[in-house]
VEXPA-916168 format. One record per atom (N, C-alpha, C, O): residue in three letters; x negated, y negated, z. Coordinates in pm, whole numbers, plus 32768, in hexadecimal, padded with zeros to 4 digits. Layout:
ALAXYZ...
END
This chain:
UNK6F81EB193694UNK6F70EAA2361DUNK6F21EA5236A4UNK6F42EA4E371AUNK6EA3EA113657UNK6E6AE9CB368DUNK6E91E92D36A1UNK6EECE8F33665UNK6E4AE8FF36F2UNK6E8DE87A371BUNK6DF2E8173727UNK6D9DE82A377EUNK6DE8E7A236ABUNK6D81E76336DAUNK6D81E6EB3737UNK6DF7E6CF374CUNK6D3EE6A6376DUNK6D58E61A37DAUNK6D09E5BE3756UNK6C9CE5DF3729UNK6D63E534371BUNK6CF9E4F13706UNK6CEFE460373BUNK6D5AE42B3759UNK6C74E412374AUNK6C61E3C937B9UNK6CE5E3673772UNK6D1DE3633705UNK6CEEE32137EDUNK6D5AE29037D5UNK6CF1E231379AUNK6C7DE23137C4UNK6D16E1E93744UNK6CADE170371CUNK6CD0E0D93765UNK6D37E09A377DUNK6C50E0C63778UNK6C2DE05537FAUNK6C75DFE337D0UNK6C6EDFA23768UNK6CDCDFCF3862UNK6D17DF613824UNK6D02DEE83881UNK6C8ADEDC389CUNK6D40DE9C38B0UNK6D09DE0B38D9UNK6D29DE093959UNK6CF8DDBF39AEUNK6D8CDE68396CUNK6D6BDEA63A59UNK6CE9DECE3A57UNK6C90DE8A3A8BUNK6CD3DF403A1AUNK6C2CDF853A3CUNK6BAEDF1E3A3FUNK6B5BDF1B3A9BUNK6BADDECA39CFUNK6B7FDE3739CAUNK6B7CDE133A48UNK6B22DE2C3A98UNK6BF1DDCC3A5DUNK6BF3DD6B3AE3UNK6BE8DDD83B62UNK6BD2DDA53BD0UNK6BEFDE293B5FUNK6BC7DE943BEAUNK6B28DEA23BDDUNK6AEADEC63C41UNK6AE7DE883B70UNK6A5BDECB3B72UNK6A2ADE293BB1UNK6A01DE2D3C25UNK6A2CDDA73B71UNK6A24DD683B6EUNK6A2DDD063BF6UNK69DFDCAE3C1BUNK6A85DD2B3C21UNK6A9DDD353CD5UNK6A4FDD733D43UNK6A20DD463DABUNK6A4EDDC33D1CUNK69DBDE343D7CUNK6957DDF03D49UNK68F7DE093D91UNK693EDD9F3CDDUNK689DDD973CD0UNK6893DD213D19UNK682EDCF83D52UNK6926DCD83D14UNK691FDC1C3D76UNK68FFDC4E3DD5UNK6890DC2B3DFEUNK695ADCCB3E36UNK6942DCCE3EC6UNK68C0DD073EF2UNK688EDCF03F60UNK6896DD453EA6UNK67EEDD5D3ED6UNK6790DCED3EAEUNK673DDCCB3F03UNK6791DCC53E63UNK673EDC653E54UNK674DDBF43EB9UNK66ECDBB23EDFUNK67FCDBD73EF8UNK680CDB613F52UNK67E3DBBE3FE8UNK67BADB7B4047UNK67EFDC433FF6UNK67BBDC6A4071UNK6738DC694075UNK6703DC4940E0UNK66E9DC894009UNK6646DC534020UNK663EDBD9404DUNK6605DBC840B9UNK665ADB9E4029UNK6630DAE9402CUNK6677DAD040CAUNK6666DA654103UNK66B7DB2A40FDUNK66F4DB064199UNK6691DB7941D1UNK6698DB73424CUNK6635DBE241ABUNK65F2DC3B41E1UNK6551DC0B4208UNK6511DC2B426DUNK6520DBA94189UNK64C1DB8B4174UNK647EDB3841C3UNK6403DB3A41C4UNK64CEDAD6421AUNK6487DA604267UNK647DDABE42C9UNK640DDAB442FAUNK64D2DB31430EUNK64CADB684390UNK6446DBCE4365UNK640ADBD543D0UNK6412DC074323UNK639EDC614316UNK6343DBE642F6UNK62E6DC0B433DUNK6321DB8B42CDUNK629ADB3442B4UNK6285DAFE4353UNK6211DAEB4379UNK6306DAE043BFUNK62F6DAA44418UNK62ADDB18447EUNK6271DAEE44E0UNK62B4DBAB4465UNK6264DC00448CUNK61D1DC0A449BUNK6187DC3A44F1UNK61B7DBBA4408UNK60ECDBBB440FUNK60C1DB424463UNK60F0DAD14469UNK605DDB7C44A0UNK6007DAE444EEUNK5FF6DA55446BUNK5FFADA5E43F0UNK5FEADA0544A5UNK5FFDD9A04460UNK5F4BD972444AUNK5EFCD9BD4483UNK5F16D9074401UNK5E8AD8D543C9UNK5E60D8D34450UNK5DF9D90F4470UNK5EA8D88F44AAUNK5E3ED84A4521UNK5E21D8A34588UNK5DD0D89645E4UNK5E86D9214565UNK5E60D99D45E2UNK5E05D9D045A1UNK5DB1D9F445F2UNK5DDBD9EF451CUNK5D94DA4F44FEUNK5CF6DA034510UNK5C8CDA3E4529UNK5D0AD97544FBUNK5C9AD92044F1UNK5C60D93A4576UNK5BE5D9434579UNK5CA6D94845EFUNK5C89D91C4668UNK5C29D97646B6UNK5BDDD9644715UNK5C46D9D14673UNK5BECDA7146CAUNK5BB4DABC4673UNK5B46DACE46A6UNK5BB5DAE74628UNK5B8ADB5B45DFUNK5AF2DB4E45E1UNK5AB7DAE245E8UNK5ABEDBBD45DAUNK5A20DBB145D2UNK59E9DBC84545UNK5A18DC1544F1UNK5991DB86453CUNK5929DB9944A1UNK58EADBCC4484UNK5881DBA144B6UNK58D3DC2F443BUNK584FDC7F443DUNK57F7DC5D43B7UNK5817DC4E4341UNK5776DC5A4400UNK5737DC27435EUNK5695DCAA4360UNK563EDCDA43A9UNK56B8DCA84309UNK566ADD0C42B6UNK55CFDCB9429EUNK55C1DC624249UNK5562DCE842FCUNK54D3DCA242F4UNK5478DCC64286UNK5424DC784257UNK5492DD69424FUNK543EDD9341DFUNK5411DD1E416CUNK539DDCF84163UNK5471DCF24120UNK5449DC9440C1UNK5422DC1240F4UNK540EDBBF409BUNK5413DBEB4164UNK53D5DB5C419DUNK5349DB6F4188UNK5308DBBF41CDUNK530ADB1B4118UNK526ADB2C412BUNK5217DAF14188UNK5258DA894191UNK51BADADF41D5UNK517ADAA741F7UNK516FDA1141FDUNK50F6D9FD41EEUNK519BD9BD4207UNK5165D933422FUNK51E3D8DE41D2UNK51D7D86D41A3UNK525FD93C41C9UNK52C9D90F41B9UNK535CD90D4207UNK5386D96A424EUNK53A6D88B41EAUNK5402D87B425AUNK5481D89F4210UNK549CD86541A7UNK54CED8FB4241UNK5574D91E420EUNK55B5D8B9427EUNK5592D89C42F0UNK5629D88F4225UNK56AED83D4278UNK5739D8A64262UNK5776D8DC4206UNK573CD89D42D2UNK57D0D8E442DAUNK5826D8B34356UNK57FAD87643B8UNK58B9D8DC433CUNK58FFD88743B8UNK5967D8E94404UNK59BED92E43D1UNK594ED8E0446CUNK59ACD91244DAUNK5A0CD8C7454DUNK59E1D89145B3UNK5A50D8CB4539UNK5AD6D85E4572UNK5AD8D7E6454AUNK5AE9D78F45A0UNK5AC4D7BD44BBUNK5AC6D77C4478UNK5A43D6E04497UNK5A40D6664488UNK59F5D74344C4UNK5948D6EB44F1UNK58FED72D449CUNK590AD7A4447FUNK58B3D6E54476UNK5810D7074413UNK57CBD7384473UNK57AFD6F444D6UNK57A4D7BA4463UNK5736D7FF4473UNK56B4D7E24439UNK56BCD7B743C6UNK5616D7F04479UNK5594D81143F3UNK5587D8AB4429UNK55AAD8E04493UNK5555D8D143CEUNK5501D95C43F3UNK5491D958439FUNK5488D96C4326UNK5437D93743FAUNK53A2D91443B5UNK5338D99343D5UNK530FD9AD4446UNK531CD9CB4377UNK52BADA274365UNK5219D9BC4362UNK51E9D97D4303UNK51E1D9CE4400UNK515FD9AF4400UNK50E5DA0C43D8UNK50D1DA8543E3UNK5095D99843A1UNK5011D9E7435FUNK4FC0D9FB43E7UNK4FD4D9B7444CUNK4F5CDA6843DAUNK4EC7DA654449UNK4EB4D9D5447DUNK4EACD9C744F8UNK4EABD9584423UNK4E6AD8EE4448UNK4ED0D8894484UNK4EA8D83444D4UNK4F49D88F4461UNK4FA3D83144A9UNK4FCBD86F4568UNK4FD5D82645CBUNK4FD9D8F84562UNK4FE3D92945D3UNK4F7ED923463BUNK4F98D92346B4UNK4EE3D91C45F9UNK4E6FD8D6463CUNK4E67D8604652UNK4E2BD85746BDUNK4E81D7F7462AUNK4E90D76C462DUNK4F19D76A4697UNK4F0DD70E46E8UNK4F80D7AA46A5UNK5001D79B46F5UNK4FB1D7B04777UNK4FB0D75B47D0UNK4F67D835477EUNK4F41D88C4801UNK4EB2D8284841UNK4E91D82648B8UNK4E79D7E847E7UNK4DF9D780482AUNK4E3ED7094857UNK4DEED6C64897UNK4E9BD6DB4852UNK4ED6D6634863UNK4EB6D657492BUNK4ECFD6B84973UNK4E85D5E0495FUNK4EA7D5D949FDUNK4F48D5AC4A0AUNK4F6FD53B49EFUNK4F87D5FE4A2BUNK4FEED5E44A59UNK5013D5694AB5UNK507CD5294AADUNK4FA4D5514B14UNK4FC7D4D44B55UNK4FABD4654B2BUNK4FB2D4044B76UNK4F85D4594AA7UNK4FBDD3E64A5AUNK5034D3D449FEUNK504DD36249D5UNK507BD43349DEUNK5100D41149B9UNK5174D3DD4A2DUNK518CD3F84AA2UNK51A9D38B49D0UNK5228D32D4A11UNK527DD3A64A21UNK52D8D3854A6EUNK528BD41F49FEUNK52C3D44F4A32UNK52A3D4EE4A2FUNK52AAD53D49D1UNK527CD5024AB7UNK51FFD5644AB7UNK5227D6024AC3UNK5253D6274B2FUNK521CD6534A68UNK5221D6BF4A48UNK51D0D70849FAUNK51ACD6DF498BUNK51A5D78C4A32UNK5137D7F249FAUNK517BD81A4972UNK51F3D80B4958UNK511BD8504921UNK5159D8774899UNK519BD92648B1UNK51E4D9634862UNK516ED94F491CUNK5183D9BE4937UNK522AD9E3497CUNK527DDA3D496EUNK521FD96C49C6UNK52C4D94549EAUNK532BD913497FUNK5397D8DE499AUNK52F3D92E48F3UNK5354D8DC4887UNK5384D95C482AUNK53EFD96147EEUNK531AD9C8482BUNK533BDA5A47CFUNK534EDAC74840UNK5335DAC748B8UNK5374DB084803UNK53A6DB9F4849UNK530EDBF1483BUNK52C8DBF247D6UNK52F4DC2F48B1UNK526FDC8B48E0UNK5266DCE24860UNK52D0DD04482BUNK51FBDD07482DUNK51C6DD4C47A4UNK5209DD1C473BUNK5206DD6646DAUNK5239DCCB4731UNK5279DC6746B3UNK523ADBC3468BUNK5267DB784635UNK51EEDBB246C7UNK51ABDB2746AEUNK5183DAF8460EUNK514CDA8D45F5UNK51A7DB5B45ACUNK51B5DB104540UNK523ADAE8451DUNK5248DAA544B6UNK52ADDB0A456DUNK532ADA9C453AUNK5341DA6145B3UNK5334DA834628UNK5376D9D2455DUNK538AD96D45E0UNK5428D935459EUNK5439D9014530UNK5472D94A45E7UNK5513D94D45BDUNK5554D8D5462CUNK5586D8EB469AUNK5545D86A45F4UNK559AD7E24627UNK560BD7C24621UNK565AD81F4612UNK5646D733462AUNK5692D72045EFUNK5668D68F459AUNK5612D64545C9UNK56A6D6724527UNK5677D63744AEUNK569BD5A244C2UNK568FD5714452UNK56D2D5144542UNK56DED4C74524UNK5683D49545A1UNK5671D4DF4602UNK563ED3F24596UNK5603D3CB45C0UNK564BD3984655UNK56C4D3834658UNK560ED38B46ADUNK562DD392474FUNK5652D2F94747UNK56AFD2E84797UNK5643D2C1472AUNK5630D22246F0UNK56F5D1FD4700UNK5747D1ED475AUNK56F3D2004656UNK576DD1F24638UNK57BAD25A45EEUNK582CD24C45C0UNK5786D2A245EAUNK57AAD3304588UNK5782D34944FEUNK578ED3BD44D7UNK5746D2D74493UNK5727D2DB442AUNK56C7D365442BUNK5689D38F448DUNK56C9D39C43B3UNK568CD43F4386UNK5602D4214358UNK55EBD3E742EEUNK5596D45043BAUNK54E8D41C4395UNK54B1D47C42E8UNK54E6D4CF429EUNK5462D44D42EBUNK544AD4794267UNK53C0D4FC4288UNK5369D4D542D6UNK53B7D5504268UNK537CD5A0429AUNK52B0D5BC4248UNK528ED5AB41D3UNK5273D5DB429AUNK51CBD5E34267UNK51BED53F4241UNK518AD51741D9UNK51F8D4E942A9UNK51E2D4794284UNK5199D423430EUNK5179D45B4377UNK518CD39C42F5UNK512DD3714385UNK50C3D38F4393UNK5097D3F5435EUNK5066D32A43F3UNK4FD5D35B4422UNK4FDBD3DB446CUNK4F7DD3EB44BAUNK5032D43A4466UNK5016D4B044B6UNK5046D5454472UNK504DD5B7449FUNK505FD50C43FAUNK50C7D564437BUNK512BD5EA43DCUNK5134D66243C5UNK5160D5A1443CUNK51E5D5BB4494UNK5252D58A440EUNK5256D5B14399UNK5293D537444AUNK5317D4CB43F8UNK52EAD4594454UNK52B6D43F44C0UNK5336D40F43B0UNK5346D38043BEUNK539FD34A439BUNK53B8D33E4323UNK53FDD30B4415UNK5454D2D443EEUNK5464D23C43AEUNK5449D1D543ECUNK5493D23F432FUNK5485D1CB42EDUNK54D1D148430BUNK54BAD0DE42D0UNK5535D15A4374UNK5574D1104391UNK5555D08643FBUNK5576D01043EEUNK5515D0C14457UNK54DDD05E44A9UNK5453D0A044DCUNK542ED07C454BUNK53FED1044490UNK537AD11C4498UNK5332D1764506UNK52B8D1814517UNK53B2D1C5455FUNK537BD21E45B1UNK52FAD2984536UNK52FCD2B744BEUNK52B2D2B14591UNK525ED3264564UNK526BD39345BAUNK526BD37E4633UNK5278D41B4586UNK526FD4A645C2UNK5216D4D245A3UNK51DCD4AD453DUNK51E4D54145FCUNK5162D57445FBUNK5199D5FD45B2UNK5212D5FF459CUNK5144D67E4584UNK518AD6E44571UNK51D1D75945CDUNK5208D7C545B8UNK51B2D70A463DUNK5217D74646B8UNK529CD71C46BFUNK52ECD76346FCUNK52CDD68E4676UNK532CD6444692UNK5329D5E346F5UNK5384D59046FCUNK52C1D5E4474AUNK52A0D57A478AUNK529DD4F44766UNK5274D4BE46FFUNK52C3D4CF47B5UNK52A9D3FE4799UNK524BD3DD47A7UNK521DD3FA4816UNK51F1D391474EUNK516AD36E475EUNK5180D2C5474FUNK5166D28647B6UNK51ACD27746DCUNK51C2D1FF46C3UNK5263D1ED46A6UNK52B5D23C4677UNK526FD17146D2UNK52E9D14246B1UNK5348D1144713UNK5316D0FA4780UNK53B2D1064709UNK5438D0D9475FUNK5467D166479FUNK5493D16A4812UNK545DD1CC4756UNK54BFD23A4782UNK5495D27D47FCUNK542CD2BD47FFUNK54E1D2714862UNK54C3D28948EFUNK54B1D324492FUNK548BD34F499CUNK54D1D34D48DAUNK54BFD3FD48F9UNK5492D45E4886UNK5490D43A4810UNK546ED4DC48B1UNK5430D530484AUNK5496D56A47BBUNK5509D55B47E3UNK5499D590475AUNK54EED5BD4751UNK5535D622477DUNK54E1D677479AUNK55CCD65E479DUNK55F6D69B47E8UNK55EED73247B3UNK55E3D747473AUNK55F5D7B7482CUNK55FED83147D2UNK566BD84F47E5UNK56A0D8484853UNK569ED8754784UNK574BD8D347A7UNK572DD98047D0UNK56CBD9C647B8UNK5792D9994808UNK57A6DA1B483CUNK577CDA7547C6UNK57BADA64475DUNK5724DAC947CAUNK5707DB30476BUNK56BDDB8B479BUNK5688DB7E4809UNK56A8DC1D4733UNK5697DC934775UNK5627DCD24716UNK562ADC9A46A8UNK55CBDD2F471EUNK55B5DD7846C2UNK5615DDF446A6UNK564BDE254709UNK562DDE26463BUNK5694DE9E4632UNK5625DF05460CUNK5622DF744641UNK55BADED4459EUNK5538DF554573UNK54C5DED74580UNK54C6DE6A45B9UNK5483DF054549UNK5405DECC452CUNK5423DE5644C1UNK53DDDDF144B9UNK548CDE6E4478UNK54B5DE4A43D7UNK5511DE0C43CEUNK5532DDCE436AUNK5564DE134462UNK55C6DDA54463UNK5617DD5244C9UNK5609DD914531UNK5651DD0244DCUNK5658DCA44552UNK56FFDCA74566UNK5735DCDC4505UNK575ADC7D45C9UNK57CFDC8E45D8UNK57D2DBD6461AUNK57A1DBAC4684UNK5801DBA545D7UNK581DDB074641UNK58A9DB124655UNK5900DB3B4608UNK58B1DAE246D7UNK5928DAE04722UNK5922DB2D478FUNK595FDAFB47EEUNK58DFDBB547ACUNK58A7DBEC4808UNK5839DBE64842UNK57D9DBC347FEUNK582BDBFD48A8UNK5786DBE448ECUNK579FDC56492BUNK580BDC7C4959UNK56FEDCA74929UNK56F2DD084960UNK56D3DD1A4A00UNK5664DCEE4A1CUNK5719DD4F4A6CUNK570DDD604AF2UNK5669DD5E4B11UNK564BDD0A4B65UNK5613DD9B4AE9UNK5594DD974B17UNK54F9DD714AE7UNK54AFDDA54A94UNK54E9DCFE4B43UNK5476DCAC4B0BUNK5451DC3A4A9BUNK53E2DC174A74UNK54FCDBFF4A69UNK550FDBC74A2EUNK54EEDB404A2FUNK550DDB024A95UNK54AEDAFB49C7UNK54BDDA5949EFUNK5540DA084A08UNK55A3DA1C49C1UNK553FD9CF4A47UNK55BCD9824A75UNK55C6D90F4A28UNK5562D8C84A2FUNK5624D8E649DFUNK565ED88249B5UNK5635D80D49F5UNK564CD80B4A6EUNK55FBD7A149C1UNK55D7D71D49D1UNK5632D683498DUNK5655D65C491EUNK5638D6574A09UNK5673D5BE49C6UNK56E4D5C749F3UNK5736D56E49DD
END
């Protein structure tokens, strides 16, 4: 004789067991989530140190690209041959903050100038391709910088500073890491 087992119909007790189990799982997740979230670095830690890679290939000659590193604005300028020549031809002795153009760029990469994007007077953001020297002009108080980011007129006391950076390849830079050999020192 064969016996067959039939499933017992779902009872109220089965429903309560399932509901209690689900509520327990949600509660356990609610307790564990803050602990797991605390293991991740916060935004301040991420912003404080991670280097930023910038692909230079799409930046056309004469173009200025803005990037942020450690919460600070950085200008990446692909200088034209005329901009480089005018920056190199300046008599450094006539500058308020004397610095040769070659000291503001990496050897072999004179076409790319990388500087912080805030005026050294009061921190305003200067406008690119403006002013008498076609470098940057600060509309707040009238400081004028040349195509090497050097102060030429106005109240700014120093040149636009250079962040630490290095060329990873001919078409890529890493802001936040400076190569060990022959790099231009940060100024300012």
